[in-house]
C-alpha positions in Angstrom: 0.3 -0.1 0.2 1.0 3.3 -0.8 -0.2 6.8 1.0 -0.9 9.8 -1.2 -1.0 13.4 0.1 -2.6 15.8 -2.1 -2.1 19.6 -2.0 -5.2 21.8 -0.5 -5.2 23.5 -4.3 -6.0 20.1 -5.8 -8.5 18.2 -2.8 -10.5 21.2 -3.1 -11.3 20.5 -6.8 -12.9 17.3 -5.5 -15.2 17.8 -3.3 -16.1 15.9 -0.1 -12.7 13.7 -0.5 -9.7 13.2 2.0 -6.5 15.0 1.3 -4.9 12.3 2.2 -5.7 8.4 0.9 -3.7 5.0 1.0 -4.7 2.2 -2.5 -2.1 0.0 -4.2 0.3 1.1 -7.0 3.2 0.2 -9.0 4.3 3.2 -10.4 3.6 6.9 -10.2 1.8 6.7 -13.5 -0.4 4.1 -12.3 -0.8 5.8 -8.7 -2.3 8.7 -11.0 -4.6 6.3 -13.1 -6.1 4.3 -9.7 -6.7 7.8 -8.6 -9.0 9.2 -11.5 -10.6 5.9 -11.5 -12.1 7.4 -8.4 -11.9 11.3 -8.5 -12.4 11.7 -12.9 -10.1 14.7 -14.4 -7.7 14.7 -11.2 -5.1 13.1 -13.9 -5.5 15.8 -16.4 -5.1 18.3 -14.0 -1.7 16.6 -13.2 -0.5 15.1 -16.5 0.0 16.8 -20.1 -0.7 14.7 -23.0 2.7 14.0 -23.9 2.1 11.8 -21.1 4.7 14.4 -18.3 3.7 15.5 -15.2 2.8 18.8 -15.9 5.1 22.1 -15.3 3.5 23.3 -12.3 3.3 20.1 -10.4 5.9 18.0 -8.5 5.7 14.8 -7.4 8.0 13.4 -4.2 8.1 9.6 -3.5 9.5 9.3 0.0 10.5 12.7 -0.4 12.4 12.4 -3.6 11.3 13.8 -6.4 9.7 11.6 -9.2 8.2 11.3 -12.9 5.6 9.0 -14.2 7.4 6.5 -14.6 8.9 5.8 -11.1 8.5 2.7 -9.0 6.6 2.6 -5.9 7.3 0.5 -3.2 4.9 -0.6 0.1 4.9 1.8 2.6 6.2 4.4 0.3 4.7 8.2 0.9 3.8 10.0 -2.4 3.1 13.6 -2.8 2.0 15.6 -5.1 2.5 19.4 -4.8 2.1 22.6 -6.6 5.5 24.3 -7.8 6.7 27.2 -6.0 6.5 30.9 -8.3 10.4 30.6 -10.6 9.9 27.0 -9.5 11.3 24.4 -11.9 10.0 20.6 -12.4 12.5 17.2 -11.9 11.8 16.1 -15.1 
């Protein structure tokens, strides 16, 4: 199981959903697909059609920058965070 922490800005768009969820996923991409099934439209807010993570979003796995292909271990903590003004996205 993986713990996912969503920013307030994203959680507000999906009213009634918790900011922290636990689910099974093998990769960041798999995690986003599973979240999107429960919260339709979430993937569009995090990923471009390329597919890449949007420039205004950072994803961290256990505190380390991640991308869509980053593999997840059982017990990992995934944080989805908006980029601070002027920040860069780790690709």
